[in-house]
N, C-alpha and C positions, 0 to 999 in steps of 0.2 A: 417526635422521635422518628427517624428515618428507618426504613427497612434495610436489611442486609442486601447486598447485590444479588445473591442467589439464596432464597429461603431454604432450598434443599440441603445446602451446606451450612452447618452451624458456624457462626462467626460472631465474635464480640465487636468487630469493626463495622461501622455504618458506611453507607455509600458516600457520605460527606468526608469521612476519613480517607477513603480511597481517592476521592477527588482532590483533597488537599495535598495528599502525598504526591500525586501526579503533577500538580501545579508547582510544588516545591522542587521536585526533581527536574522538571522541564527547564528551569532557569539555572541549573547548577553547573552548567558547563560540560555535560556529558557529550554534547555534540560539538565540542570546540574544534575538533579536527575536520569535521565535515562542513564544507562551505554552503550553509543554508540547506543542506540535505539535497542539493541539486546535482545532477550529473553534468559533465561538461557539455557544451553545445554540440560539439562534433559527435559525441556518443549518443545524445538524444536524436540528432538528425539521422545518424546511421541506423539506429533502432527503428525509427519511423519509416525510413526508406526500405529497410529489410523486411519489416512486417507487411508493408504495402506490396512489395514484390512477391512475397509468399501468398498474400491474399489473391493478387491477380493471377499468379501461376495456378492456384487452386481453381479459380473461376474458369480460366481458359482450359485447363485439363478436364474439368467437369463438362464443359460444353463439347469438347472434342470427344469425350467418352460417350456422351449422349447422342451426338449427331455425326460422329466421325466415321 
């Protein structure tokens, strides 16, 4: 017999029940409108470039603040 996911909360369901429910729901078409859960390539590239620019701006401003 498996233990419940959180023994502090009383439950009649076992961890196996939760796992089986998740497996059943994952293949039932809930994500039919999302193309594999991925963002478009242009959006991913824009995000990467934007975060990189913010990181470099922070590094440069930190160096200027210390030595400027």
